[in-house]
N, CA, C and O atoms as CSV, one atom per row, in Angstrom:
chain,resi,resn,atom,element,x,y,z
A,1,UNK,N,N,74.329,98.201,104.278
A,1,UNK,CA,C,74.819,99.096,105.314
A,1,UNK,C,C,76.063,98.528,105.993
A,1,UNK,O,O,76.991,99.272,106.313
A,2,UNK,N,N,76.085,97.231,106.210
A,2,UNK,CA,C,77.248,96.599,106.829
A,2,UNK,C,C,78.479,96.740,105.934
A,2,UNK,O,O,79.604,96.833,106.425
A,3,UNK,N,N,78.258,96.754,104.621
A,3,UNK,CA,C,79.357,96.919,103.675
A,3,UNK,C,C,80.016,98.283,103.858
A,3,UNK,O,O,81.240,98.388,103.929
A,4,UNK,N,N,79.194,99.320,103.932
A,4,UNK,CA,C,79.712,100.676,104.123
A,4,UNK,C,C,80.377,100.823,105.486
A,4,UNK,O,O,81.411,101.481,105.601
A,5,UNK,N,N,79.804,100.225,106.507
A,5,UNK,CA,C,80.393,100.287,107.842
A,5,UNK,C,C,81.766,99.615,107.862
A,5,UNK,O,O,82.707,100.123,108.473
A,6,UNK,N,N,81.871,98.472,107.191
A,6,UNK,CA,C,83.162,97.793,107.095
A,6,UNK,C,C,84.201,98.682,106.436
A,6,UNK,O,O,85.347,98.746,106.882
A,7,UNK,N,N,83.799,99.368,105.371
A,7,UNK,CA,C,84.734,100.235,104.666
A,7,UNK,C,C,85.131,101.434,105.521
A,7,UNK,O,O,86.303,101.809,105.551
A,8,UNK,N,N,84.189,102.025,106.202
A,8,UNK,CA,C,84.485,103.171,107.067
A,8,UNK,C,C,85.461,102.772,108.174
A,8,UNK,O,O,86.410,103.501,108.460
A,9,UNK,N,N,85.230,101.630,108.787
A,9,UNK,CA,C,86.134,101.167,109.855
A,9,UNK,C,C,87.494,100.805,109.270
A,9,UNK,O,O,88.523,101.025,109.910
A,10,UNK,N,N,87.505,100.249,108.057
A,10,UNK,CA,C,88.777,99.945,107.385
A,10,UNK,C,C,89.592,101.216,107.178
A,10,UNK,O,O,90.808,101.215,107.369
A,11,UNK,N,N,88.925,102.296,106.790
A,11,UNK,CA,C,89.610,103.577,106.592
A,11,UNK,C,C,90.170,104.090,107.918
A,11,UNK,O,O,91.296,104.586,107.967
A,12,UNK,N,N,89.401,103.973,108.973
A,12,UNK,CA,C,89.873,104.406,110.297
A,12,UNK,C,C,91.118,103.620,110.706
A,12,UNK,O,O,92.080,104.196,111.215
A,13,UNK,N,N,91.097,102.308,110.484
A,13,UNK,CA,C,92.273,101.490,110.809
A,13,UNK,C,C,93.461,101.844,109.919
A,13,UNK,O,O,94.607,101.813,110.369
A,14,UNK,N,N,93.191,102.182,108.650
A,14,UNK,CA,C,94.281,102.589,107.752
A,14,UNK,C,C,94.958,103.858,108.280
A,14,UNK,O,O,96.186,103.945,108.315
A,15,UNK,N,N,94.159,104.827,108.683
A,15,UNK,CA,C,94.695,106.083,109.209
A,15,UNK,C,C,95.466,105.831,110.509
A,15,UNK,O,O,96.545,106.387,110.715
A,16,UNK,N,N,94.911,105.001,111.371
A,16,UNK,CA,C,95.602,104.668,112.626
A,16,UNK,C,C,96.908,103.927,112.339
A,16,UNK,O,O,97.917,104.164,113.003
A,17,UNK,N,N,96.888,103.031,111.350
A,17,UNK,CA,C,98.094,102.289,110.991
A,17,UNK,C,C,99.179,103.186,110.434
A,17,UNK,O,O,100.351,103.039,110.780
A,18,UNK,N,N,98.797,104.113,109.576
A,18,UNK,CA,C,99.771,105.025,108.996
A,18,UNK,C,C,100.328,105.976,110.057
A,18,UNK,O,O,101.522,106.277,110.060
A,19,UNK,N,N,99.472,106.440,110.946
A,19,UNK,CA,C,99.934,107.294,112.042
A,19,UNK,C,C,100.899,106.527,112.940
A,19,UNK,O,O,101.931,107.060,113.348
A,20,UNK,N,N,100.565,105.282,113.245
A,20,UNK,CA,C,101.454,104.447,114.062
A,20,UNK,C,C,102.772,104.192,113.350
A,20,UNK,O,O,103.823,104.114,113.987
A,21,UNK,N,N,102.717,104.062,112.024
A,21,UNK,CA,C,103.940,103.850,111.252
A,21,UNK,C,C,104.889,105.038,111.403
A,21,UNK,O,O,106.098,104.865,111.557
A,22,UNK,N,N,104.330,106.236,111.357
A,22,UNK,CA,C,105.143,107.441,111.559
A,22,UNK,C,C,105.735,107.459,112.966
A,22,UNK,O,O,106.917,107.755,113.146
A,23,UNK,N,N,104.915,107.144,113.953
A,23,UNK,CA,C,105.362,107.169,115.349
A,23,UNK,C,C,106.390,106.063,115.629
A,23,UNK,O,O,107.228,106.204,116.520
A,24,UNK,N,N,106.323,104.964,114.867
A,24,UNK,CA,C,107.246,103.841,115.091
A,24,UNK,C,C,108.691,104.173,114.724
A,24,UNK,O,O,109.609,103.436,115.083
A,25,UNK,N,N,108.890,105.273,114.014
A,25,UNK,CA,C,110.228,105.711,113.607
A,25,UNK,C,C,110.991,104.587,112.915
A,25,UNK,O,O,112.069,104.174,113.341
A,26,UNK,N,N,110.375,104.104,111.814
A,26,UNK,CA,C,111.042,103.055,111.034
A,26,UNK,C,C,111.053,101.708,111.738
A,26,UNK,O,O,112.023,100.957,111.632
A,27,UNK,N,N,109.999,101.407,112.442
A,27,UNK,CA,C,109.856,100.159,113.198
A,27,UNK,C,C,110.919,100.008,114.289
A,27,UNK,O,O,111.321,98.890,114.613
A,28,UNK,N,N,111.369,101.119,114.849
A,28,UNK,CA,C,112.348,101.042,115.936
A,28,UNK,C,C,111.703,101.138,117.312
A,28,UNK,O,O,112.365,100.909,118.325
A,29,UNK,N,N,110.414,101.476,117.358
A,29,UNK,CA,C,109.680,101.528,118.624
A,29,UNK,C,C,108.653,100.404,118.624
A,29,UNK,O,O,107.861,100.266,117.692
A,30,UNK,N,N,108.682,99.607,119.681
A,30,UNK,CA,C,107.897,98.383,119.745
A,30,UNK,C,C,106.390,98.539,119.624
A,30,UNK,O,O,105.785,97.990,118.703
A,31,UNK,N,N,105.779,99.277,120.534
A,31,UNK,CA,C,104.325,99.383,120.558
A,31,UNK,C,C,103.758,100.014,119.280
A,31,UNK,O,O,102.810,99.473,118.712
A,32,UNK,N,N,104.304,101.133,118.816
A,32,UNK,CA,C,103.779,101.679,117.567
A,32,UNK,C,C,103.975,100.731,116.371
A,32,UNK,O,O,103.149,100.692,115.460
A,33,UNK,N,N,105.062,99.981,116.388
A,33,UNK,CA,C,105.296,99.008,115.317
A,33,UNK,C,C,104.225,97.916,115.329
A,33,UNK,O,O,103.688,97.546,114.285
A,34,UNK,N,N,103.927,97.416,116.510
A,34,UNK,CA,C,102.888,96.400,116.654
A,34,UNK,C,C,101.529,96.963,116.242
A,34,UNK,O,O,100.760,96.292,115.553
A,35,UNK,N,N,101.234,98.186,116.661
A,35,UNK,CA,C,99.973,98.821,116.282
A,35,UNK,C,C,99.867,98.999,114.766
A,35,UNK,O,O,98.785,98.842,114.201
A,36,UNK,N,N,100.971,99.322,114.111
A,36,UNK,CA,C,100.976,99.452,112.654
A,36,UNK,C,C,100.536,98.144,112.006
A,36,UNK,O,O,99.665,98.138,111.135
A,37,UNK,N,N,101.130,97.055,112.425
A,37,UNK,CA,C,100.822,95.746,111.847
A,37,UNK,C,C,99.375,95.354,112.133
A,37,UNK,O,O,98.674,94.876,111.240
A,38,UNK,N,N,98.927,95.551,113.361
A,38,UNK,CA,C,97.557,95.192,113.729
A,38,UNK,C,C,96.529,96.054,112.986
A,38,UNK,O,O,95.526,95.542,112.489
A,39,UNK,N,N,96.785,97.353,112.915
A,39,UNK,CA,C,95.826,98.249,112.249
A,39,UNK,C,C,95.745,97.964,110.756
A,39,UNK,O,O,94.652,97.915,110.192
A,40,UNK,N,N,96.886,97.777,110.115
A,40,UNK,CA,C,96.841,97.466,108.678
A,40,UNK,C,C,96.197,96.104,108.422
A,40,UNK,O,O,95.474,95.939,107.440
A,41,UNK,N,N,96.449,95.145,109.281
A,41,UNK,CA,C,95.802,93.833,109.124
A,41,UNK,C,C,94.289,93.967,109.223
A,41,UNK,O,O,93.561,93.415,108.398
A,42,UNK,N,N,93.818,94.687,110.216
A,42,UNK,CA,C,92.381,94.908,110.379
A,42,UNK,C,C,91.817,95.686,109.193
A,42,UNK,O,O,90.722,95.393,108.713
A,43,UNK,N,N,92.562,96.667,108.730
A,43,UNK,CA,C,92.108,97.485,107.610
A,43,UNK,C,C,91.949,96.650,106.339
A,43,UNK,O,O,90.933,96.749,105.652
A,44,UNK,N,N,92.946,95.836,106.031
A,44,UNK,CA,C,92.855,94.993,104.835
A,44,UNK,C,C,91.739,93.961,104.955
A,44,UNK,O,O,91.045,93.675,103.979
A,45,UNK,N,N,91.570,93.409,106.136
A,45,UNK,CA,C,90.485,92.448,106.334
A,45,UNK,C,C,89.130,93.108,106.077
A,45,UNK,O,O,88.291,92.558,105.362
A,46,UNK,N,N,88.925,94.274,106.656
A,46,UNK,CA,C,87.640,94.965,106.477
A,46,UNK,C,C,87.460,95.468,105.051
A,46,UNK,O,O,86.340,95.491,104.541
A,47,UNK,N,N,88.548,95.870,104.403
A,47,UNK,CA,C,88.469,96.240,102.986
A,47,UNK,C,C,88.034,95.033,102.161
A,47,UNK,O,O,87.207,95.163,101.258
A,48,UNK,N,N,88.581,93.873,102.464
A,48,UNK,CA,C,88.194,92.653,101.754
A,48,UNK,C,C,86.715,92.336,101.955
A,48,UNK,O,O,86.043,91.880,101.030
A,49,UNK,N,N,86.218,92.575,103.149
A,49,UNK,CA,C,84.791,92.367,103.425
A,49,UNK,C,C,83.954,93.300,102.553
A,49,UNK,O,O,82.946,92.882,101.983
A,50,UNK,N,N,84.365,94.547,102.449
A,50,UNK,CA,C,83.594,95.502,101.643
A,50,UNK,C,C,83.628,95.140,100.162
A,50,UNK,O,O,82.678,95.429,99.435
A,51,UNK,N,N,84.704,94.516,99.710
A,51,UNK,CA,C,84.822,94.146,98.297
A,51,UNK,C,C,83.860,93.032,97.886
A,51,UNK,O,O,83.645,92.803,96.696
A,52,UNK,N,N,83.286,92.346,98.863
A,52,UNK,CA,C,82.307,91.310,98.536
A,52,UNK,C,C,81.086,91.906,97.855
A,52,UNK,O,O,80.464,91.253,97.017
A,53,UNK,N,N,80.730,93.156,98.209
A,53,UNK,CA,C,79.505,93.751,97.684
A,53,UNK,C,C,79.707,95.093,96.991
A,53,UNK,O,O,78.748,95.675,96.485
A,54,UNK,N,N,80.929,95.587,96.962
A,54,UNK,CA,C,81.195,96.875,96.307
A,54,UNK,C,C,82.142,96.661,95.140
A,54,UNK,O,O,82.951,95.733,95.139
A,55,UNK,N,N,82.030,97.532,94.145
A,55,UNK,CA,C,82.987,97.506,93.049
A,55,UNK,C,C,84.366,97.833,93.584
A,55,UNK,O,O,84.510,98.660,94.484
A,56,UNK,N,N,85.372,97.191,93.038
A,56,UNK,CA,C,86.738,97.388,93.527
A,56,UNK,C,C,87.208,98.829,93.314
A,56,UNK,O,O,87.914,99.384,94.156
A,57,UNK,N,N,86.818,99.434,92.190
A,57,UNK,CA,C,87.247,100.806,91.918
A,57,UNK,C,C,86.748,101.779,92.964
A,57,UNK,O,O,87.511,102.606,93.463
A,58,UNK,N,N,85.486,101.686,93.295
A,58,UNK,CA,C,84.914,102.585,94.300
A,58,UNK,C,C,85.464,102.281,95.688
A,58,UNK,O,O,85.880,103.189,96.407
A,59,UNK,N,N,85.466,101.020,96.061
A,59,UNK,CA,C,85.904,100.641,97.396
A,59,UNK,C,C,87.352,101.060,97.639
A,59,UNK,O,O,87.667,101.642,98.676
A,60,UNK,N,N,88.226,100.765,96.685
A,60,UNK,CA,C,89.635,101.112,96.867
A,60,UNK,C,C,89.844,102.619,96.799
A,60,UNK,O,O,90.668,103.165,97.532
A,61,UNK,N,N,89.102,103.295,95.922
A,61,UNK,CA,C,89.226,104.753,95.835
A,61,UNK,C,C,88.826,105.406,97.146
A,61,UNK,O,O,89.493,106.331,97.610
A,62,UNK,N,N,87.743,104.932,97.746
A,62,UNK,CA,C,87.324,105.471,99.042
A,62,UNK,C,C,88.366,105.169,100.112
A,62,UNK,O,O,88.754,106.051,100.879
A,63,UNK,N,N,88.813,103.926,100.159
A,63,UNK,CA,C,89.791,103.509,101.167
A,63,UNK,C,C,91.069,104.325,101.049
A,63,UNK,O,O,91.566,104.867,102.037
A,64,UNK,N,N,91.592,104.408,99.842
A,64,UNK,CA,C,92.853,105.114,99.633
A,64,UNK,C,C,92.674,106.631,99.671
A,64,UNK,O,O,93.462,107.333,100.304
A,65,UNK,N,N,91.643,107.135,98.997
A,65,UNK,CA,C,91.452,108.575,98.893
A,65,UNK,C,C,91.079,109.235,100.203
A,65,UNK,O,O,91.692,110.222,100.612
A,66,UNK,N,N,90.073,108.685,100.856
A,66,UNK,CA,C,89.655,109.249,102.144
A,66,UNK,C,C,90.765,109.046,103.175
A,66,UNK,O,O,91.038,109.927,103.991
A,67,UNK,N,N,91.394,107.883,103.125
A,67,UNK,CA,C,92.516,107.626,104.027
A,67,UNK,C,C,93.647,108.623,103.822
A,67,UNK,O,O,94.212,109.136,104.788
A,68,UNK,N,N,93.974,108.895,102.569
A,68,UNK,CA,C,95.026,109.865,102.252
A,68,UNK,C,C,94.667,111.254,102.766
A,68,UNK,O,O,95.501,111.938,103.359
A,69,UNK,N,N,93.437,111.662,102.540
A,69,UNK,CA,C,92.995,112.981,103.004
A,69,UNK,C,C,93.060,113.069,104.527
A,69,UNK,O,O,93.528,114.066,105.079
A,70,UNK,N,N,92.590,112.027,105.197
A,70,UNK,CA,C,92.619,112.041,106.666
A,70,UNK,C,C,94.040,112.003,107.211
A,70,UNK,O,O,94.348,112.675,108.195
A,71,UNK,N,N,94.906,111.220,106.575
A,71,UNK,CA,C,96.306,111.164,107.019
A,71,UNK,C,C,96.976,112.525,106.823
A,71,UNK,O,O,97.774,112.949,107.659
A,72,UNK,N,N,96.656,113.205,105.728
A,72,UNK,CA,C,97.208,114.547,105.514
A,72,UNK,C,C,96.751,115.491,106.624
A,72,UNK,O,O,97.531,116.310,107.109
A,73,UNK,N,N,95.494,115.375,107.019
A,73,UNK,CA,C,94.978,116.195,108.125
A,73,UNK,C,C,95.680,115.858,109.434
A,73,UNK,O,O,96.028,116.756,110.200
A,74,UNK,N,N,95.890,114.573,109.695
A,74,UNK,CA,C,96.620,114.154,110.901
A,74,UNK,C,C,98.032,114.731,110.874
A,74,UNK,O,O,98.541,115.197,111.893
A,75,UNK,N,N,98.661,114.695,109.693
A,75,UNK,CA,C,100.011,115.243,109.563
A,75,UNK,C,C,100.076,116.714,109.927
A,75,UNK,O,O,101.002,117.159,110.605
A,76,UNK,N,N,99.089,117.458,109.474
A,76,UNK,CA,C,99.052,118.897,109.756
A,76,UNK,C,C,98.738,119.155,111.225
A,76,UNK,O,O,99.410,119.953,111.879
A,77,UNK,N,N,97.718,118.479,111.737
A,77,UNK,CA,C,97.245,118.751,113.103
A,77,UNK,C,C,98.171,118.156,114.167
A,77,UNK,O,O,98.536,118.833,115.129
A,78,UNK,N,N,98.546,116.885,113.989
A,78,UNK,CA,C,99.277,116.180,115.039
A,78,UNK,C,C,100.796,116.332,114.914
A,78,UNK,O,O,101.496,116.460,115.917
A,79,UNK,N,N,101.305,116.316,113.658
A,79,UNK,CA,C,102.745,116.355,113.449
A,79,UNK,C,C,103.250,117.739,113.026
A,79,UNK,O,O,104.448,117.921,112.807
A,80,UNK,N,N,102.344,118.710,112.910
A,80,UNK,CA,C,102.750,120.069,112.581
A,80,UNK,C,C,103.297,120.243,111.174
A,80,UNK,O,O,104.118,121.129,110.936
A,81,UNK,N,N,102.855,119.411,110.237
A,81,UNK,CA,C,103.316,119.529,108.861
A,81,UNK,C,C,102.736,120.797,108.232
A,81,UNK,O,O,101.641,121.228,108.593
A,82,UNK,N,N,103.472,121.390,107.291
A,82,UNK,CA,C,103.003,122.650,106.696
A,82,UNK,C,C,101.780,122.457,105.804
A,82,UNK,O,O,101.583,121.397,105.210
A,83,UNK,N,N,100.970,123.500,105.727
A,83,UNK,CA,C,99.798,123.517,104.853
A,83,UNK,C,C,100.083,124.501,103.728
A,83,UNK,O,O,100.591,125.598,103.961
A,84,UNK,N,N,99.751,124.098,102.508
A,84,UNK,CA,C,99.902,125.006,101.377
A,84,UNK,C,C,98.631,124.958,100.539
A,84,UNK,O,O,97.822,124.039,100.661
A,85,UNK,N,N,98.475,125.956,99.695
A,85,UNK,CA,C,97.327,125.992,98.811
A,85,UNK,C,C,97.329,124.785,97.883
A,85,UNK,O,O,96.276,124.206,97.620
A,86,UNK,N,N,98.488,124.404,97.390
A,86,UNK,CA,C,98.576,123.235,96.506
A,86,UNK,C,C,98.151,121.959,97.237
A,86,UNK,O,O,97.481,121.105,96.657
A,87,UNK,N,N,98.537,121.834,98.493
A,87,UNK,CA,C,98.146,120.654,99.278
A,87,UNK,C,C,96.626,120.613,99.446
A,87,UNK,O,O,96.010,119.559,99.285
A,88,UNK,N,N,96.032,121.742,99.764
A,88,UNK,CA,C,94.574,121.807,99.942
A,88,UNK,C,C,93.853,121.506,98.634
A,88,UNK,O,O,92.890,120.740,98.619
A,89,UNK,N,N,94.311,122.103,97.539
A,89,UNK,CA,C,93.684,121.839,96.235
A,89,UNK,C,C,93.820,120.374,95.823
A,89,UNK,O,O,92.896,119.800,95.246
A,90,UNK,N,N,94.950,119.782,96.114
A,90,UNK,CA,C,95.168,118.369,95.784
A,90,UNK,C,C,94.215,117.471,96.572
A,90,UNK,O,O,93.664,116.516,96.024
A,91,UNK,N,N,94.022,117.773,97.846
A,91,UNK,CA,C,93.077,117.000,98.664
A,91,UNK,C,C,91.651,117.166,98.146
A,91,UNK,O,O,90.874,116.212,98.146
A,92,UNK,N,N,91.306,118.374,97.705
A,92,UNK,CA,C,89.977,118.599,97.127
A,92,UNK,C,C,89.800,117.766,95.859
A,92,UNK,O,O,88.722,117.221,95.621
A,93,UNK,N,N,90.843,117.666,95.049
A,93,UNK,CA,C,90.766,116.854,93.834
A,93,UNK,C,C,90.593,115.366,94.154
A,93,UNK,O,O,89.863,114.658,93.459
A,94,UNK,N,N,91.261,114.901,95.197
A,94,UNK,CA,C,91.096,113.500,95.613
A,94,UNK,C,C,89.646,113.260,96.023
A,94,UNK,O,O,89.026,112.284,95.600
A,95,UNK,N,N,89.120,114.144,96.837
A,95,UNK,CA,C,87.737,113.992,97.297
A,95,UNK,C,C,86.766,114.079,96.120
A,95,UNK,O,O,85.800,113.319,96.057
A,96,UNK,N,N,87.016,114.998,95.189
A,96,UNK,CA,C,86.154,115.116,94.003
A,96,UNK,C,C,86.183,113.836,93.174
A,96,UNK,O,O,85.150,113.414,92.655
A,97,UNK,N,N,87.339,113.224,93.047
A,97,UNK,CA,C,87.445,111.970,92.309
A,97,UNK,C,C,86.666,110.843,92.965
A,97,UNK,O,O,86.004,110.060,92.283
A,98,UNK,N,N,86.743,110.762,94.270
A,98,UNK,CA,C,85.991,109.735,95.002
A,98,UNK,C,C,84.495,109.962,94.849
A,98,UNK,O,O,83.736,109.013,94.648
A,99,UNK,N,N,84.070,111.218,94.943
A,99,UNK,CA,C,82.647,111.530,94.757
A,99,UNK,C,C,82.211,111.163,93.345
A,99,UNK,O,O,81.131,110.604,93.152
A,100,UNK,N,N,83.044,111.472,92.362
A,100,UNK,CA,C,82.721,111.131,90.971
A,100,UNK,C,C,82.570,109.628,90.780
A,100,UNK,O,O,81.643,109.187,90.100
A,101,UNK,N,N,83.451,108.844,91.360
A,101,UNK,CA,C,83.316,107.383,91.265
A,101,UNK,C,C,82.045,106.896,91.942
A,101,UNK,O,O,81.385,105.984,91.445
A,102,UNK,N,N,81.705,107.494,93.060
A,102,UNK,CA,C,80.493,107.120,93.776
A,102,UNK,C,C,79.263,107.441,92.945
A,102,UNK,O,O,78.336,106.635,92.877
A,103,UNK,N,N,79.243,108.608,92.312
A,103,UNK,CA,C,78.096,109.001,91.482
A,103,UNK,C,C,77.974,108.122,90.232
A,103,UNK,O,O,76.881,107.943,89.693
A,104,UNK,N,N,79.101,107.579,89.783
A,104,UNK,CA,C,79.095,106.718,88.617
A,104,UNK,C,C,78.496,105.350,88.916
A,104,UNK,O,O,78.241,104.567,88.001
A,105,UNK,N,N,78.270,105.059,90.196
A,105,UNK,CA,C,77.699,103.768,90.607
A,105,UNK,C,C,78.801,102.882,91.138
A,105,UNK,O,O,79.866,102.747,90.537
A,106,UNK,N,N,78.515,102.274,92.295
A,106,UNK,CA,C,79.585,101.499,92.884
A,106,UNK,C,C,79.184,100.352,93.768
A,106,UNK,O,O,80.011,99.880,94.548
A,107,UNK,N,N,77.981,99.883,93.695
A,107,UNK,CA,C,77.620,98.691,94.461
A,107,UNK,C,C,77.019,97.666,93.514
A,107,UNK,O,O,76.506,98.018,92.452
A,108,UNK,N,N,77.084,96.417,93.893
A,108,UNK,CA,C,76.545,95.353,93.036
A,108,UNK,C,C,75.039,95.320,93.120
A,108,UNK,O,O,74.402,94.492,92.470
């Protein structure tokens, strides 16, 4: 359970880091730049913790896939990015791939 919790928190930090990266405007704003570095550092640390007991394929797919889907949602909701049918279908495919890897087995 601690392994899954580490991964979930790692994903949250990844999303926060990517959002801060956008807000930092190319590392030209101090606080968002610092938050980007701190969030990504925490995210990688927690991802490494999850890799102790999870297969790398599943762990990274969840981290990257769920993170990508959540960042896309943040982009639409917070930054007003456009939504298209292709974008929605692509996110569904990412989620389907992560589910498929999970069903294939992913813990030691």
